[in-house]
PLY file of the C-alpha trace (Angstrom):
ply
format ascii 1.0
element vertex 267
property float x
property float y
property float z
element edge 266
property int vertex1
property int vertex2
end_header
-15.37 -12.00 34.20
-16.14 -10.66 37.44
-19.30 -9.06 37.13
-22.23 -10.99 35.12
-22.36 -9.96 31.93
-25.08 -10.00 29.58
-24.84 -12.16 26.04
-27.12 -12.25 23.13
-26.36 -15.47 20.77
-28.41 -15.91 17.59
-28.50 -19.30 15.69
-28.51 -20.57 18.97
-30.27 -23.57 18.66
-27.42 -25.66 17.41
-23.86 -25.63 16.47
-21.53 -22.87 16.97
-24.23 -20.69 18.11
-25.49 -23.28 21.34
-21.72 -24.22 21.85
-20.96 -20.13 21.88
-23.54 -19.92 24.55
-22.66 -22.20 26.65
-19.28 -21.30 26.45
-20.17 -17.94 27.61
-22.53 -19.48 30.48
-19.63 -21.27 31.93
-17.55 -18.16 32.09
-20.94 -16.84 34.46
-22.86 -15.01 31.88
-26.38 -14.45 31.25
-27.26 -15.54 28.22
-30.04 -15.19 25.72
-30.84 -17.51 22.90
-32.21 -17.05 19.81
-33.14 -18.95 16.85
-36.23 -20.31 15.58
-36.40 -23.92 16.55
-37.79 -23.28 20.17
-37.40 -27.02 21.19
-33.76 -26.81 20.43
-33.46 -23.44 22.13
-34.91 -25.03 25.34
-32.50 -28.15 25.38
-29.33 -25.21 24.59
-30.86 -23.28 27.38
-31.02 -26.00 29.84
-27.71 -26.75 28.89
-26.20 -23.47 29.83
-28.11 -23.09 33.26
-27.14 -26.50 34.21
-23.05 -24.67 33.29
-23.86 -22.20 35.68
-25.30 -19.58 33.54
-28.67 -17.73 33.59
-30.27 -18.61 29.95
-33.19 -17.20 28.46
-35.10 -18.27 24.98
-36.75 -15.80 22.71
-37.46 -17.54 19.57
-36.06 -15.42 16.78
-36.33 -15.12 13.00
-32.88 -13.31 12.32
-34.71 -12.38 9.03
-37.06 -10.26 9.90
-35.51 -6.60 11.63
-38.64 -6.30 13.83
-37.75 -9.63 15.59
-34.45 -8.92 16.01
-35.20 -5.26 17.18
-37.87 -7.25 19.67
-35.02 -9.67 21.24
-32.61 -6.98 21.88
-35.34 -4.74 23.28
-36.59 -7.68 25.58
-33.02 -8.18 26.79
-32.50 -4.77 27.71
-35.78 -4.60 29.91
-34.72 -7.53 31.96
-30.84 -7.46 32.35
-30.70 -3.43 31.78
-28.07 -4.24 29.16
-26.13 -6.25 26.64
-22.53 -6.70 26.96
-21.75 -9.58 23.92
-23.78 -9.88 20.92
-22.77 -13.09 18.57
-24.09 -12.56 15.31
-23.97 -16.10 14.09
-27.24 -17.14 12.36
-27.18 -18.00 9.31
-27.31 -21.42 5.83
-25.47 -22.38 3.24
-26.67 -22.71 -0.60
-24.52 -24.98 -2.64
-24.81 -24.01 -6.74
-22.53 -22.50 -9.29
-22.72 -18.97 -9.58
-25.02 -18.48 -12.75
-27.06 -21.85 -11.52
-28.07 -19.62 -8.54
-31.52 -19.29 -8.33
-32.63 -15.19 -7.64
-34.71 -15.33 -4.62
-32.23 -17.92 -3.21
-30.06 -15.49 -3.27
-32.23 -12.79 -1.57
-32.95 -15.03 1.02
-29.80 -16.27 1.75
-28.62 -12.31 1.99
-31.90 -11.77 4.27
-30.71 -14.78 7.06
-26.73 -14.50 6.49
-26.23 -10.83 6.19
-29.09 -8.73 6.88
-29.90 -10.63 10.38
-26.12 -9.73 11.11
-26.95 -6.17 10.06
-30.25 -6.23 11.77
-28.15 -7.26 15.16
-25.79 -4.81 14.85
-28.07 -1.99 14.11
-30.45 -3.21 17.05
-27.63 -3.64 19.86
-25.41 -0.83 18.96
-27.45 2.30 20.42
-27.84 0.23 23.87
-23.49 -0.38 23.83
-22.73 3.45 23.00
-24.83 4.43 25.61
-23.27 1.99 28.21
-19.95 2.95 26.37
-18.72 -0.51 26.55
-19.97 -3.96 24.64
-18.43 -6.72 22.29
-20.26 -7.56 18.82
-18.93 -10.82 17.25
-20.30 -11.28 13.50
-19.66 -14.94 12.10
-18.55 -15.04 8.76
-16.41 -17.78 7.29
-12.61 -18.38 6.23
-14.36 -18.08 2.52
-15.36 -14.85 3.68
-11.99 -13.96 2.93
-11.58 -16.07 -0.21
-14.55 -17.39 -2.52
-14.19 -20.90 -2.98
-16.02 -22.79 -6.60
-19.73 -23.41 -5.82
-20.47 -21.52 -2.77
-20.47 -17.99 -4.39
-24.04 -16.93 -3.13
-22.54 -18.22 0.27
-19.19 -16.53 -0.12
-21.00 -13.34 -0.74
-22.88 -13.15 2.33
-19.96 -13.58 4.18
-17.65 -11.41 2.52
-20.32 -8.25 2.95
-20.19 -9.54 6.74
-16.71 -9.16 7.07
-16.43 -6.08 5.19
-19.26 -4.54 7.54
-17.51 -5.78 10.56
-14.32 -3.70 9.44
-16.32 -0.67 9.11
-18.13 -1.10 11.96
-14.81 -1.60 14.25
-13.67 1.48 13.70
-16.52 3.85 14.11
-17.81 2.05 17.51
-13.58 2.57 18.71
-14.44 6.12 19.95
-17.49 4.49 22.54
-15.52 1.85 23.65
-17.44 -0.95 22.08
-15.22 -3.74 20.15
-16.20 -5.52 17.16
-14.62 -8.60 15.78
-15.21 -10.84 12.68
-15.53 -14.80 13.43
-13.91 -16.70 10.48
-14.37 -20.40 11.16
-13.16 -23.09 8.77
-15.25 -26.43 7.89
-16.87 -26.71 11.15
-18.69 -30.00 12.56
-22.20 -28.49 12.48
-25.41 -28.82 11.15
-24.48 -26.57 8.69
-25.03 -28.99 5.64
-27.77 -30.47 7.00
-29.61 -26.68 6.31
-28.05 -25.77 3.44
-30.43 -25.00 0.26
-29.92 -26.86 -2.84
-29.17 -30.45 -1.64
-27.61 -31.32 -4.71
-23.73 -31.59 -3.45
-21.02 -33.59 -3.70
-17.96 -34.17 -1.47
-14.53 -33.27 -2.95
-11.98 -35.84 -2.37
-9.38 -32.98 -0.91
-11.57 -33.33 2.07
-10.66 -36.27 3.70
-7.40 -34.12 3.84
-9.63 -31.77 5.91
-10.36 -32.07 9.91
-13.46 -30.23 10.63
-13.33 -28.02 13.82
-15.54 -29.01 16.62
-18.21 -26.00 16.98
-17.21 -26.22 20.93
-13.76 -24.73 19.93
-15.30 -22.17 17.96
-17.53 -21.12 21.01
-15.02 -21.23 23.38
-12.65 -18.74 21.64
-15.70 -16.67 20.85
-16.16 -16.60 24.61
-12.28 -16.12 25.65
-12.33 -13.42 23.28
-14.95 -11.02 24.97
-13.41 -7.54 25.46
-10.15 -7.94 23.71
-9.64 -6.12 21.18
-9.09 -8.75 18.59
-10.36 -7.70 14.67
-10.48 -11.17 13.33
-10.21 -15.22 14.28
-9.50 -17.67 11.88
-8.89 -21.12 13.69
-6.74 -22.92 11.52
-3.40 -22.71 9.98
-5.05 -23.63 6.34
-7.57 -21.09 6.88
-4.79 -18.35 7.47
-2.64 -19.91 4.71
-6.02 -19.11 2.64
-6.77 -15.76 3.50
-2.67 -14.48 3.22
-2.48 -16.32 -0.46
-5.61 -14.98 -1.42
-4.49 -11.46 -0.77
-0.70 -11.43 -1.16
-1.26 -14.30 -4.98
-4.93 -14.47 -5.76
-3.69 -16.50 -9.18
-2.11 -18.83 -7.18
-5.06 -19.05 -4.81
-7.44 -19.82 -8.24
-4.70 -22.22 -9.34
-5.57 -24.38 -6.28
-9.10 -23.64 -6.14
-9.47 -24.97 -9.82
-8.26 -28.61 -8.60
-11.28 -28.26 -5.87
-13.66 -27.38 -8.63
-12.92 -29.67 -11.12
-13.03 -32.34 -8.95
-16.38 -31.50 -7.33
-17.68 -31.06 -11.07
-16.75 -34.84 -12.10
-18.15 -36.06 -8.87
-21.74 -34.18 -9.81
-21.84 -36.08 -12.87
0 1
1 2
2 3
3 4
4 5
5 6
6 7
7 8
8 9
9 10
10 11
11 12
12 13
13 14
14 15
15 16
16 17
17 18
18 19
19 20
20 21
21 22
22 23
23 24
24 25
25 26
26 27
27 28
28 29
29 30
30 31
31 32
32 33
33 34
34 35
35 36
36 37
37 38
38 39
39 40
40 41
41 42
42 43
43 44
44 45
45 46
46 47
47 48
48 49
49 50
50 51
51 52
52 53
53 54
54 55
55 56
56 57
57 58
58 59
59 60
60 61
61 62
62 63
63 64
64 65
65 66
66 67
67 68
68 69
69 70
70 71
71 72
72 73
73 74
74 75
75 76
76 77
77 78
78 79
79 80
80 81
81 82
82 83
83 84
84 85
85 86
86 87
87 88
88 89
89 90
90 91
91 92
92 93
93 94
94 95
95 96
96 97
97 98
98 99
99 100
100 101
101 102
102 103
103 104
104 105
105 106
106 107
107 108
108 109
109 110
110 111
111 112
112 113
113 114
114 115
115 116
116 117
117 118
118 119
119 120
120 121
121 122
122 123
123 124
124 125
125 126
126 127
127 128
128 129
129 130
130 131
131 132
132 133
133 134
134 135
135 136
136 137
137 138
138 139
139 140
140 141
141 142
142 143
143 144
144 145
145 146
146 147
147 148
148 149
149 150
150 151
151 152
152 153
153 154
154 155
155 156
156 157
157 158
158 159
159 160
160 161
161 162
162 163
163 164
164 165
165 166
166 167
167 168
168 169
169 170
170 171
171 172
172 173
173 174
174 175
175 176
176 177
177 178
178 179
179 180
180 181
181 182
182 183
183 184
184 185
185 186
186 187
187 188
188 189
189 190
190 191
191 192
192 193
193 194
194 195
195 196
196 197
197 198
198 199
199 200
200 201
201 202
202 203
203 204
204 205
205 206
206 207
207 208
208 209
209 210
210 211
211 212
212 213
213 214
214 215
215 216
216 217
217 218
218 219
219 220
220 221
221 222
222 223
223 224
224 225
225 226
226 227
227 228
228 229
229 230
230 231
231 232
232 233
233 234
234 235
235 236
236 237
237 238
238 239
239 240
240 241
241 242
242 243
243 244
244 245
245 246
246 247
247 248
248 249
249 250
250 251
251 252
252 253
253 254
254 255
255 256
256 257
257 258
258 259
259 260
260 261
261 262
262 263
263 264
264 265
265 266
């Protein structure tokens, strides 16, 4: 990055968000970190500054559209524009579909999907006016193929992928890029912040290696300005996505073993 670019990262208090902000700071970006936890944001901002980047903190609840609009407006007022928007904030929900509480479903959509939508809506006019910019919407590999006990979460992530596909084509005439980010299981605080603490680890999980959050953050930072519709990080994630598209019945057959093993552990 020859010139100092300006990046907004939501959910930047920990995990993928914090690591993405740090990776962007190392590339010389001025980074605006947004999340609800002021203390954690301050810690992440200090790391960004130590890495050589400018860092600002804006405490933001992405489920509130007015707060997201204010976040983007404050960034534009201070820096004159926005070059990168990483819509990352969100959390999980563990429950069978029919056992999911309706209010929990509404709440997870407000944070996971509407938070991303508000970010896109708020930043798009600035990027269109600039005729440049890159929006990253953090979905999940299970936003490409649903998994048992995560129906509500998967629904929010599928919605993000679908919206980003539309957005990418809509913004192309203005020189603005949009990328879906689809990590597999990542070493973050994800399960600590998931609703419905009643959960169990499948015996299959021992075969899965967690992706470091730093690997996701570095990949996002390295993709800025590149024509990448989608980022999938693991061979298993790519295989699952391909299988879901080409042979849904085979994917169902594999997921049945995962479901039965998990259901047995919940008893």
